[in-house]
N, C-alpha and C positions, 0 to 999 in steps of 0.2 A: 527473604526480606525485600520489600519494595519501598523505596524512599521517593516521595514526590518532590522532585527537585524544583518545581515551580512554586508550590505552596510553602515548602520548608525554608527555613532561614539558611544563610550561608554556612552555619556551623552544624547543620542537621546531620551531616555525614561524618563529622569529626570522630575519629577513632574507629570508624567502621570501614573495613577493607572492601571498598566498592569493586566488584568484579565484572559488572555489566553496565553499559550505558545504553539507554533506550530513548528513542525519539519517534514521534509519529502521530497517528490519528486515533480515531475511536476504537480501533481494534486493539490498541494498547491503553485505552482510557474510556471505559464504558461502565455504566452503573451496574452494580451487583457482581458482574464478572466480565472478564475480557481475556484476550489471548495472552497478555503479559502475565496476568495472575494465574491463568490456567497452566502456562509454561512453568511458572514458579512452583505450582502445586505438583506438577508432574516430575519434578526433579528431586531425587532422593537427597542429593547434595546441593540444594537450591542456592544459587548465587545471590549476592547482595546487589540489587538492581537500583540504580539511580535513573528515574524516568522523568523526562520532560515532555511526554506525550500529552496531547489535548485533543478531545473530540472536535471534529470539524476542520482540522488542519489540512491544507492542501500541500502537496509535496513541493511543487514549484514555487508557490507563493510564500509558504510558511516554514516548511521543514528544511529546505535547502536555500532559502533566501539569505542575503548577506548578513543580516542580524542574527539569524539562527545559526549560521555557520560559525560566526564569531563565538557564540555561546558554546557550540560543540568544540571548538578549538580550545577554549578555556577548560572545558571538562577533560579533554584529552591530556592537557598539561597537568591538571589537578589530580587526576586519578590514573596515574601511570601504571598501576597494577591491574587495570581493567583487562579482561581476557577477550572481550568482544564488544562490538557496537551493533545494536539492533535498530533496524529501521522498519517502520510500517507506514507506507504512504503510496498514494497514487489513486486510490478509489474515489476520493473526493474530487480529484482533478477530472475524472470522467463523468461524475454524476452531478454534484452540486445540489444545494438546497432547492427543493421543488423541481429537480431535474434540469436546472438552467444550463449546465454544461453539456449534459447529454443531448438536450434539445438542439444545441448548436452543432452537434456532430451528425445530426440526422437530416434527411431531406424533408422539406416542408410538407410534402404529401406522399406518404408511402403506401397509399391505398392499393396500388397495383403491384407492389413488390412481390417477386416470385420467391425470394429467399432473404435471409438476414443481410447478406452482403449488399443487396439492392437498396437497403434503407439508409446507407451512409452517404452523406455529402462529402465526397473525397476532398474537395477544395476546403471545406470547413474543417475537416480533420487535420489537414496540413496547417492551416492557420492556428488551430488550437493547440496542436500537439508537437509541431515541428519547429526547430530553431531556424533562424535566417540561413539561407543557403541550401535548404533542402529542395530537391527537384520538385517543381510544381506538379508534376505528374504523379508524385508519390501518393499512394492511396492506402487506406486502412484495409481494404478488402484484398489488395494485391501488392504487398510490400515488395520492393525491388531488392534483390540480393545485394548485400554490400552497401546499401544506401545509408545515409546518415541517420542516426537514431532520433527518436522523438525528444521533445523538450523535457519530458519526464526523465528520460535516460540522461539528458544533460545535467539534470539536478542530481541524479545518482552519481554521475561522473565528478561533479564538484565535491560531493561528500567523500567519494573515494580518494580524490586528490588530496583533500584536507587530511584525511586519516593517514594516507601514505606519507605525507610531509611531516606529521608529528608523531605517528606511531607506525613506522614501517612494519608490515606483516600482520598488523592487527586485523583479525577477521571482522568483516562488515557483513552482517547477515540481514538479508531482505527476505520477504515472503510474498508469494502470490496470494490472491484472494480465492476463496471457493466461489462456485457459481451462484451469484446472488439471486434472491427471490423477487419476482415482479408482482408481489401480492397487493401492492398499494398501501401496505401498513407502514405507519411511522412510529415514532416514539414520543408520546405526549404531544407537544406542539411542534415537534420536529418531523420533517419528512411529510409524505413519502418522497423518495429521491429519484425514482425511476419511472414508475407508471405515468406520472403527469406528462413527461416528455414523450413517451410512447403514444399516449392518447392524443396529445396535441399534434403530433406529426402523422397521425392516422396510420400507425403501424398495425397491421392485422394482428389480432391477439395471438394467433397461432405462431407468430414470429417473435413474440415478446422475449421468451427465454433465449432464443437463438441470437437475438441482437445483443443481449447482455453477455451471453457466453462468448460471443465473438470478441467483445472488448476485453474480457478477462483473459482469453487465450492470447490476444495480441500483446497485452501487458506481460504475460508470462513469457512469451516468445522474445520480447525485447529484453527482459531481465536475463534470460538464458544467453542471449547473444552478448550482452554486456559482461556476463560472467566469464565468457571465453576470452575476454580482453583484459580482465583484472583478476589476478590470482587471489587477491584478498576478499573478493566478493563471493559469498555463498548464498544460494537461492533455495529457500525452503518452499517446496511445492505443496500447497494445501488444497489443490483442486481434487475433486472426487472424494472428499472426506465426509461431507454432510448430506443428509436427506432433506426433503422439503420440511419435515416436521422439526428439523433442527434450527429453523430460522424464526427469530422473534419478530422481525420486520424485514423490510427490503434489503437492508445492508448489514444487519447484525444478527448473529446466532443467539440462541437461547443459552443459558448457563451450561446446560448439558452439551450443546453444540460447541461452545468455546472449549469445554473440557476435552472433547474429542480432538479438536484442533491442537490444543495444548500438548496432548500426548504425542501427536505426530511431530509437532514443532520441537519438543524436547528430544525426541529420538534423533532428529537430523541436526539439532544443535550440538549434541554430544560428538557427532562425527566432525562437525565443522571446527570445533575447538579441541578435538582429539582427547575428549574426556574418557 
């Protein structure tokens, strides 16, 4: 059972033993099918999920901002029987509508780039993704061992701190994204989210996938590094799950693609909560 905590009234979950709290972006809130529903379908003993996810949310701005964290704090207090907190976020922070965030991470002219790493503007990456105090030389293509984590990870840290303060030991489950498709396809009037930036920055088409894959790998690496610092954090790795045919557009899988991801998510979820 999935209860939309945004549209529902405050009494919507009355009498229902909520066992999972979910927050995030369109991978948890997508028309027809999404990862949250696919996960629910893949569970024989499906939990009762209260979700506050909304398509288009950015992790730093929307999911772990002050107002959102206050809402999560209230949920943690209200649903003390919850066995896990699920989070889906980060992709919109890298892409943005019409690729506006991605464009800011790339060099203005990548025409002569020899590889995907050459396409990134390291200074812009630091400004976009790093908190104050991160060394100016820190780059996306060559992260320094032991360096401060990105602003995205600071958002996750705030969330983990909040959960630890109000529900010590509660599993907080994040996930990676699979390698997105640079097809130029959007959804109705939304998108595309990747190709416009790649074209604007004159990235050679042969490097399109490599550029996006590098971002996703970096995000995965940062999550894994954060996991070693926080016992409550569990990272579900969804990379290498989908084929090209499993993508409906640049950022979102088809219903069949989400179903494949949901099965993998459910398998790792059971381990995280010791089901």
